[in-house]
Backbone as numpy.savetxt, mean C-alpha at the origin, in Angstrom:
# Nx Ny Nz CAx CAy CAz Cx Cy Cz
9.97 18.08 -7.32 10.31 16.78 -6.78 9.02 16.02 -6.46
8.99 14.75 -6.89 7.82 13.93 -6.67 7.71 13.56 -5.20
6.51 13.70 -4.66 6.26 13.29 -3.29 5.12 12.31 -3.22
5.29 11.27 -2.42 4.25 10.31 -2.11 4.09 10.31 -0.59
2.88 10.55 -0.12 2.64 10.66 1.32 1.56 9.67 1.72
1.96 8.70 2.56 1.02 7.69 3.04 0.30 8.15 4.30
-0.87 7.61 4.50 -1.62 7.82 5.74 -2.56 6.64 5.93
-3.12 6.56 7.13 -4.12 5.54 7.39 -3.65 4.35 8.20
-2.38 4.30 8.51 -1.88 3.21 9.33 -2.35 3.36 10.77
-2.07 2.32 11.56 -2.45 2.38 12.95 -2.48 1.00 13.56
-3.19 0.91 14.67 -3.31 -0.34 15.42 -4.69 -0.94 15.18
-4.69 -2.26 14.95 -5.97 -2.93 14.71 -5.89 -4.35 15.28
-7.03 -4.82 15.76 -7.10 -6.20 16.24 -7.22 -7.15 15.06
-6.80 -8.39 15.23 -6.95 -9.38 14.16 -8.40 -9.47 13.70
-8.55 -9.58 12.39 -9.88 -9.63 11.79 -10.43 -8.29 11.40
-9.78 -7.23 11.83 -10.25 -5.89 11.52 -9.80 -5.41 10.15
-10.14 -4.16 9.86 -9.83 -3.56 8.56 -9.17 -2.21 8.73
-8.33 -1.88 7.77 -7.72 -0.56 7.67 -7.65 -0.19 6.20
-7.68 1.10 5.93 -7.46 1.57 4.56 -6.28 2.52 4.57
-5.28 2.19 3.77 -4.13 3.06 3.59 -4.35 3.96 2.38
-3.87 5.18 2.50 -3.96 6.14 1.40 -2.57 6.64 1.05
-2.39 6.97 -0.20 -1.13 7.54 -0.68 -1.47 8.70 -1.60
-1.04 9.89 -1.19 -1.28 11.10 -1.98 -0.03 11.41 -2.80
-0.21 11.53 -4.11 0.89 11.85 -5.01 0.88 13.32 -5.38
2.06 13.89 -5.47 2.17 15.32 -5.81 2.14 15.54 -7.32
2.08 14.43 -8.08 2.03 14.51 -9.53 0.90 13.63 -10.04
0.62 13.75 -11.33 -0.36 12.87 -11.96 0.12 11.43 -11.82
-0.73 10.58 -11.24 -0.27 9.21 -10.99 -0.01 8.43 -12.27
-0.50 8.90 -13.39 -0.20 8.23 -14.65 1.21 8.55 -15.16
1.91 9.45 -14.44 3.31 9.67 -14.77 4.18 8.49 -14.34
3.62 7.64 -13.48 4.30 6.42 -13.08 3.88 5.28 -14.02
4.78 4.36 -14.29 4.41 3.19 -15.09 3.40 2.33 -14.35
3.56 2.28 -13.06 2.66 1.52 -12.20 2.82 2.06 -10.79
1.88 1.73 -9.94 2.00 2.06 -8.53 1.79 0.80 -7.71
2.37 0.82 -6.52 2.34 -0.39 -5.73 2.41 -0.07 -4.24
2.05 -1.06 -3.46 2.27 -1.03 -2.02 3.27 -2.12 -1.67
4.25 -1.74 -0.88 5.22 -2.66 -0.32 5.09 -2.63 1.20
5.66 -3.62 1.85 5.71 -3.60 3.31 7.02 -4.21 3.79
7.40 -3.78 4.98 8.62 -4.30 5.58 8.38 -4.52 7.06
8.47 -5.77 7.45 8.33 -6.13 8.86 9.70 -6.09 9.52
9.74 -5.95 10.84 11.02 -5.90 11.55 11.88 -7.12 11.25
13.12 -6.88 10.87 14.05 -7.98 10.61 13.84 -8.68 9.30
12.93 -8.18 8.47 12.65 -8.83 7.19 12.89 -7.85 6.05
13.03 -8.42 4.84 13.22 -7.58 3.66 11.88 -6.97 3.24
11.97 -5.85 2.52 10.78 -5.23 1.99 10.17 -6.15 0.93
8.84 -6.32 0.99 8.18 -7.21 0.06 7.05 -6.49 -0.66
6.81 -6.92 -1.89 5.73 -6.36 -2.69 4.40 -6.93 -2.22
3.44 -6.04 -1.99 2.13 -6.46 -1.51 1.10 -6.45 -2.66
1.04 -5.35 -3.39 0.04 -5.23 -4.45 0.49 -4.20 -5.46
0.09 -4.41 -6.71 0.47 -3.52 -7.81 -0.73 -3.20 -8.67
-0.77 -1.97 -9.18 -1.76 -1.59 -10.18 -1.01 -0.88 -11.30
-1.18 -1.35 -12.52 -0.50 -0.73 -13.66 -1.34 0.41 -14.21
-0.76 1.16 -15.12 -1.51 2.24 -15.76 -2.71 1.70 -16.52
-2.58 0.48 -17.00 -3.69 -0.14 -17.71 -4.74 -0.74 -16.79
-4.48 -0.67 -15.49 -5.45 -1.16 -14.53 -5.28 -2.61 -14.12
-4.19 -3.22 -14.57 -3.97 -4.62 -14.19 -3.53 -4.69 -12.73
-4.11 -5.61 -12.00 -3.85 -5.76 -10.59 -3.08 -7.05 -10.32
-2.22 -7.00 -9.32 -1.56 -8.22 -8.87 -1.32 -8.11 -7.37
-1.31 -9.28 -6.72 -1.20 -9.33 -5.27 -0.23 -10.42 -4.84
0.40 -10.19 -3.70 1.16 -11.26 -3.07 0.19 -12.35 -2.62
0.63 -13.59 -2.67 -0.23 -14.70 -2.28 -0.75 -14.53 -0.85
0.07 -13.94 0.00 -0.28 -13.82 1.41 -1.45 -12.85 1.66
-1.77 -12.00 0.68 -2.84 -11.02 0.89 -4.01 -11.18 -0.08
-3.89 -12.12 -1.01 -4.97 -12.32 -1.99 -6.29 -12.63 -1.30
-7.33 -11.95 -1.77 -8.65 -12.16 -1.18 -8.92 -11.32 0.05
-7.88 -10.68 0.58 -8.06 -9.85 1.78 -7.77 -8.37 1.51
-6.81 -8.11 0.65 -6.40 -6.74 0.34 -6.86 -6.36 -1.06
-7.16 -5.07 -1.23 -7.54 -4.55 -2.54 -6.81 -3.25 -2.80
-6.10 -3.17 -3.92 -5.44 -1.94 -4.33 -6.32 -1.24 -5.36
-6.45 0.08 -5.22 -7.23 0.83 -6.19 -6.77 2.27 -6.16
-7.22 3.04 -7.12 -6.77 4.43 -7.21 -7.92 5.34 -7.58
-7.71 6.61 -7.28 -8.63 7.68 -7.70 -7.81 8.58 -8.61
-8.00 8.43 -9.90 -7.17 9.16 -10.86 -7.34 10.68 -10.73
-8.55 11.10 -10.49 -8.84 12.54 -10.43 -8.14 13.20 -9.24
-7.97 12.43 -8.18 -7.37 12.97 -6.95 -5.89 12.62 -6.82
-5.38 11.85 -7.78 -3.99 11.37 -7.71 -3.72 10.64 -6.40
-4.63 9.74 -6.08 -4.55 8.98 -4.84 -4.48 7.49 -5.12
-3.71 6.80 -4.32 -3.63 5.34 -4.34 -4.10 4.84 -2.98
-4.80 3.72 -2.99 -5.33 3.17 -1.75 -5.00 1.68 -1.62
-5.03 1.22 -0.38 -4.94 -0.20 -0.10 -5.97 -0.52 0.99
-7.03 -1.18 0.59 -8.03 -1.63 1.55 -7.59 -2.99 2.10
-7.43 -3.05 3.40 -6.94 -4.27 4.05 -8.02 -4.81 4.98
-8.52 -5.98 4.65 -9.55 -6.64 5.46 -8.99 -7.92 6.07
-9.71 -8.43 7.05 -9.32 -9.68 7.72 -7.84 -9.65 8.11
-7.45 -8.58 8.74 -6.05 -8.40 9.10 -5.56 -9.49 10.04
-4.30 -9.84 9.86 -3.64 -10.86 10.67 -2.41 -10.26 11.34
-1.98 -10.83 12.44 -0.76 -10.31 13.09 0.43 -10.27 12.14
0.50 -11.22 11.21 1.62 -11.23 10.27 1.56 -10.13 9.23
0.48 -9.35 9.23 0.40 -8.17 8.37 1.10 -6.97 9.00
1.53 -7.10 10.23 2.22 -6.01 10.90 3.50 -5.65 10.17
3.62 -4.38 9.80 4.78 -3.92 9.03 4.64 -2.42 8.80
5.71 -1.85 8.29 5.63 -0.50 7.73 5.26 -0.65 6.26
4.22 0.05 5.85 3.72 -0.05 4.48 4.16 1.19 3.70
4.68 0.94 2.50 5.22 1.99 1.66 4.47 2.07 0.34
4.21 3.28 -0.08 3.66 3.54 -1.40 4.82 3.70 -2.38
4.67 3.14 -3.56 5.74 3.20 -4.55 5.18 3.58 -5.90
5.86 4.55 -6.55 5.55 4.91 -7.91 6.70 4.51 -8.80
6.44 3.60 -9.72 7.50 3.06 -10.56 8.09 4.14 -11.46
9.43 4.20 -11.60 10.36 3.26 -11.00 11.04 3.71 -9.70
11.03 5.00 -9.38 11.96 5.44 -8.34 11.32 6.12 -7.13
10.04 6.34 -7.12 9.44 7.17 -6.08 8.89 6.34 -4.93
9.22 6.76 -3.71 8.79 6.07 -2.51 8.20 7.07 -1.52
7.21 6.61 -0.76 6.73 7.39 0.36 7.58 7.10 1.59
7.21 7.76 2.69 7.99 7.62 3.91 7.56 6.43 4.74
6.41 5.87 4.43 5.93 4.69 5.14 4.92 5.02 6.22
4.04 4.07 6.48 3.06 4.19 7.56 2.99 2.86 8.29
2.99 2.92 9.61 3.04 1.70 10.42 1.66 1.08 10.56
1.59 -0.21 10.34 0.38 -0.99 10.60 0.73 -2.06 11.62
0.00 -2.08 12.72 0.22 -3.07 13.76 -1.08 -3.83 14.00
-1.01 -5.14 13.89 -2.18 -6.00 14.10 -1.89 -6.90 15.29
-2.66 -6.71 16.34 -2.39 -7.46 17.56 -3.64 -7.48 18.44
-3.76 -8.54 19.20 -4.86 -8.62 20.15 -4.41 -8.13 21.52
């Protein structure tokens, strides 16, 4: 069974940085693409960033220029570097392996 395990969430003040990690139990190239999603309280889950097997990157407009998605193929790891954090970035962040694999989520809270 495929497992995706996130880590790296926590509490940060506005303007700070966090790096989320996602460890996959399988070769990450077994997924068509990998992505980070987030879900804030009372809101629907939204796509934050995607990286395809070919290395194409895409970002939600709300995080462009602040967040970077990247991977370590040798370690089967996916990352999300989050800079210039804002209170509206507060959410549970999920790692996703296309099409069906999800992690359990990690909480990110941005507040002064």
